MDAnalysis code that builds the backbone (N, CA, C; Angstrom):
import MDAnalysis as mda
import numpy as np

u = mda.Universe.empty(243, n_residues=81, atom_resindex=np.repeat(np.arange(81), 3), trajectory=True)
u.add_TopologyAttr("name", ["N", "CA", "C"] * 81)
u.add_TopologyAttr("resid", np.arange(1, 82))
u.add_TopologyAttr("resname", ["MET", "THR", "ASN", "VAL", "ILE", "VAL", "ARG", "THR", "ASP", "VAL", "TYR", "ASP", "ARG", "TYR", "ARG", "ALA", "ALA", "VAL", "ARG", "GLY", "GLU", "ALA", "PHE", "VAL", "LEU", "VAL", "ARG", "GLY", "LYS", "LEU", "ALA", "LYS", "ASP", "ASP", "GLY", "THR", "VAL", "ASN", "VAL", "LEU", "ALA", "GLU", "GLU", "VAL", "LEU", "GLY", "LEU", "GLN", "SER", "ASP", "ILE", "ARG", "LYS", "VAL", "ASP", "ASP", "ALA", "ARG", "PRO", "THR", "PRO", "HIS", "ALA", "TYR", "SER", "PHE", "LEU", "ARG", "ALA", "MET", "ARG", "ARG", "VAL", "ALA", "PRO", "ASP", "SER", "LYS", "ASP", "TRP", "GLY"])
u.atoms.positions = np.array([
    [0.940, -1.196, 0.198],
    [0.049, -0.121, 0.039],
    [0.985, 1.159, -0.050],
    [0.239, 2.376, -0.829],
    [1.242, 3.461, -0.964],
    [0.193, 4.825, -0.823],
    [0.579, 5.792, -0.879],
    [-0.521, 6.990, -0.744],
    [0.181, 7.372, -2.726],
    [-1.230, 7.745, -3.210],
    [-0.986, 8.276, -4.625],
    [-1.563, 9.764, -4.539],
    [-0.596, 10.598, -5.077],
    [-1.254, 11.997, -5.403],
    [-1.593, 12.251, -6.475],
    [-2.761, 12.803, -6.857],
    [-3.369, 12.793, -8.053],
    [-3.532, 14.560, -8.347],
    [-2.583, 14.872, -9.158],
    [-3.238, 16.518, -9.541],
    [-4.341, 16.678, -10.298],
    [-4.614, 17.832, -9.871],
    [-5.872, 18.347, -10.867],
    [-6.128, 17.525, -12.134],
    [-5.083, 18.121, -13.033],
    [-4.985, 17.843, -14.162],
    [-5.073, 16.623, -14.862],
    [-4.271, 15.947, -14.018],
    [-4.294, 14.213, -14.153],
    [-5.963, 13.631, -13.592],
    [-6.130, 14.330, -12.685],
    [-7.501, 13.621, -12.132],
    [-8.532, 13.893, -13.360],
    [-8.372, 15.226, -13.794],
    [-9.487, 15.519, -15.118],
    [-9.218, 14.849, -16.106],
    [-8.137, 14.395, -16.580],
    [-7.901, 13.532, -17.708],
    [-8.471, 11.820, -17.674],
    [-8.201, 11.322, -16.298],
    [-8.429, 10.016, -16.005],
    [-9.965, 9.801, -14.966],
    [-10.693, 10.712, -14.944],
    [-11.667, 10.797, -13.767],
    [-12.296, 9.626, -13.717],
    [-12.513, 8.712, -15.167],
    [-13.540, 7.797, -14.968],
    [-12.921, 6.668, -14.482],
    [-11.451, 6.381, -14.728],
    [-10.911, 5.390, -13.848],
    [-10.672, 5.462, -12.385],
    [-10.246, 7.015, -12.192],
    [-9.951, 6.939, -10.646],
    [-11.697, 6.797, -9.832],
    [-12.528, 7.424, -10.459],
    [-13.941, 7.041, -9.652],
    [-14.650, 5.829, -10.056],
    [-14.260, 5.272, -11.053],
    [-14.982, 4.252, -11.578],
    [-14.823, 2.842, -11.391],
    [-13.450, 2.789, -11.392],
    [-12.678, 1.008, -11.180],
    [-12.478, 1.144, -9.958],
    [-12.745, -0.441, -9.271],
    [-12.304, -1.083, -8.100],
    [-10.461, -0.944, -8.045],
    [-10.199, -1.266, -8.991],
    [-8.592, -1.531, -8.938],
    [-8.014, -0.718, -10.493],
    [-6.927, 0.244, -10.131],
    [-6.278, 0.791, -10.867],
    [-4.601, 0.635, -10.692],
    [-4.172, 0.926, -12.350],
    [-2.669, 0.763, -12.447],
    [-2.406, 2.103, -12.338],
    [-1.744, 2.742, -11.602],
    [-1.061, 4.231, -11.640],
    [0.464, 4.083, -12.184],
    [0.951, 5.164, -12.846],
    [2.063, 5.414, -13.294],
    [2.506, 6.692, -13.060],
    [3.642, 6.962, -12.565],
    [4.192, 8.039, -12.201],
    [5.606, 8.302, -11.056],
    [5.805, 9.452, -10.606],
    [6.872, 9.330, -10.232],
    [6.779, 9.434, -8.505],
    [7.804, 8.621, -7.967],
    [7.929, 8.282, -6.397],
    [8.425, 9.698, -5.951],
    [7.930, 10.031, -4.829],
    [8.356, 11.461, -4.159],
    [8.742, 11.033, -2.568],
    [9.347, 11.729, -1.956],
    [9.384, 11.391, -0.645],
    [9.252, 12.789, 0.220],
    [8.411, 12.340, 1.415],
    [8.106, 13.589, 2.229],
    [8.138, 13.030, 3.803],
    [9.040, 13.661, 4.274],
    [8.830, 13.323, 5.628],
    [9.029, 12.122, 5.856],
    [9.761, 11.212, 5.123],
    [9.778, 9.847, 5.237],
    [9.000, 8.994, 4.759],
    [7.741, 9.460, 4.194],
    [6.652, 8.600, 3.669],
    [6.860, 8.829, 2.174],
    [6.717, 7.707, 1.649],
    [6.974, 7.920, -0.093],
    [5.556, 7.783, -0.608],
    [5.508, 8.615, -1.552],
    [4.127, 8.784, -2.261],
    [4.095, 8.583, -3.741],
    [3.242, 8.515, -4.499],
    [3.548, 8.189, -6.157],
    [2.846, 9.304, -6.430],
    [3.939, 10.318, -7.422],
    [3.153, 11.319, -7.918],
    [2.376, 10.950, -9.352],
    [0.836, 10.660, -9.356],
    [0.613, 9.837, -10.489],
    [0.838, 10.644, -12.150],
    [0.711, 10.191, -12.909],
    [1.101, 10.917, -14.395],
    [-0.173, 10.160, -14.969],
    [-0.380, 8.750, -15.051],
    [-1.244, 8.115, -15.592],
    [-2.286, 7.429, -15.062],
    [-3.249, 6.980, -15.211],
    [-4.202, 6.196, -14.362],
    [-4.791, 5.246, -14.981],
    [-4.770, 4.069, -15.125],
    [-5.753, 3.366, -15.908],
    [-6.413, 2.151, -15.087],
    [-7.831, 1.874, -15.614],
    [-8.781, 1.069, -14.914],
    [-8.287, -0.282, -15.477],
    [-8.376, -1.259, -14.356],
    [-8.113, -3.040, -14.420],
    [-9.470, -3.434, -14.261],
    [-10.041, -3.612, -15.351],
    [-11.398, -4.192, -15.332],
    [-11.059, -5.972, -14.836],
    [-12.061, -6.285, -14.030],
    [-12.002, -8.149, -13.759],
    [-13.447, -8.586, -13.662],
    [-13.649, -9.681, -13.858],
    [-14.633, -10.260, -13.953],
    [-15.161, -11.294, -13.161],
    [-15.597, -10.648, -12.101],
    [-15.762, -11.513, -10.509],
    [-17.360, -12.147, -11.029],
    [-17.667, -13.667, -10.861],
    [-18.815, -14.159, -10.938],
    [-18.909, -14.855, -9.912],
    [-20.402, -14.851, -9.569],
    [-20.973, -15.664, -8.477],
    [-20.734, -17.273, -8.564],
    [-19.976, -17.711, -7.357],
    [-19.855, -19.072, -7.373],
    [-20.688, -20.053, -7.313],
    [-21.757, -19.476, -5.995],
    [-23.043, -20.484, -6.208],
    [-23.945, -19.702, -6.558],
    [-24.925, -19.716, -7.674],
    [-26.086, -19.003, -7.416],
    [-27.145, -19.074, -6.780],
    [-27.274, -20.296, -6.101],
    [-28.048, -20.240, -5.343],
    [-28.068, -19.689, -3.718],
    [-27.045, -19.201, -3.593],
    [-27.100, -18.404, -2.445],
    [-26.594, -16.754, -3.156],
    [-27.207, -15.888, -2.830],
    [-26.870, -14.395, -3.155],
    [-25.981, -13.706, -2.324],
    [-24.878, -13.453, -3.133],
    [-24.045, -12.488, -2.237],
    [-23.533, -11.058, -2.768],
    [-23.341, -10.083, -1.893],
    [-23.236, -9.030, -2.007],
    [-22.140, -8.803, -2.953],
    [-22.399, -7.729, -3.870],
    [-21.023, -7.330, -5.103],
    [-19.844, -7.228, -4.358],
    [-18.816, -7.824, -5.147],
    [-17.366, -7.862, -4.393],
    [-16.952, -6.440, -4.217],
    [-17.543, -5.482, -4.967],
    [-16.475, -4.132, -4.500],
    [-17.931, -3.176, -4.134],
    [-18.804, -3.451, -3.183],
    [-19.507, -2.734, -2.637],
    [-18.650, -1.596, -1.438],
    [-17.872, -2.308, -1.059],
    [-17.201, -1.600, 0.272],
    [-16.446, -0.336, -0.252],
    [-15.620, -0.993, -1.591],
    [-14.715, 0.240, -2.271],
    [-16.044, 1.856, -2.677],
    [-17.232, 1.271, -3.305],
    [-18.084, 2.122, -3.954],
    [-18.540, 3.211, -2.242],
    [-18.751, 2.409, -1.285],
    [-18.897, 3.165, 0.180],
    [-17.685, 4.214, 0.169],
    [-16.742, 3.773, 0.106],
    [-15.461, 4.378, 0.477],
    [-15.461, 5.633, -0.259],
    [-15.838, 5.626, -1.778],
    [-15.788, 6.790, -2.497],
    [-16.869, 7.767, -2.252],
    [-18.031, 7.436, -1.308],
    [-18.966, 8.483, -0.777],
    [-18.335, 9.618, -0.070],
    [-17.346, 9.072, 0.845],
    [-16.905, 9.529, 1.528],
    [-15.421, 10.721, 1.097],
    [-15.218, 11.711, 1.075],
    [-13.818, 12.246, 0.526],
    [-12.956, 11.986, 1.751],
    [-11.424, 11.369, 1.409],
    [-10.430, 11.096, 2.426],
    [-9.961, 12.237, 2.866],
    [-9.536, 12.657, 4.153],
    [-8.301, 13.888, 4.604],
    [-7.441, 13.862, 3.355],
    [-7.122, 14.881, 3.135],
    [-6.082, 15.413, 2.482],
    [-5.277, 16.488, 2.985],
    [-3.733, 16.395, 2.463],
    [-2.783, 16.995, 2.764],
    [-2.563, 18.528, 1.428],
    [-2.410, 19.388, 2.118],
    [-2.043, 20.520, 0.944],
    [-0.689, 20.531, 0.303],
    [-0.216, 20.236, -0.802],
    [0.706, 20.080, -1.457],
    [1.417, 21.312, -1.811],
    [0.267, 22.108, -2.157],
    [0.458, 23.514, -2.682],
    [1.899, 24.179, -2.715],
])
């Protein structure tokens, strides 16, 4: 796990992947801030997966529902300005 910092221009370009995909591939540069390693995103690509129910007799919640719930709440952010 690592922090990914997405500038406004990068977010605008890759908004669909950032907001809509459960898993993403991030390309960028490593940056160190007070001992914390971050990735400064330059490109964000969505990684689509095909998850199917193993047992149709037993309904299961969507595999990514917890990620969708997390997107509803904005995380705390640090001003990098």
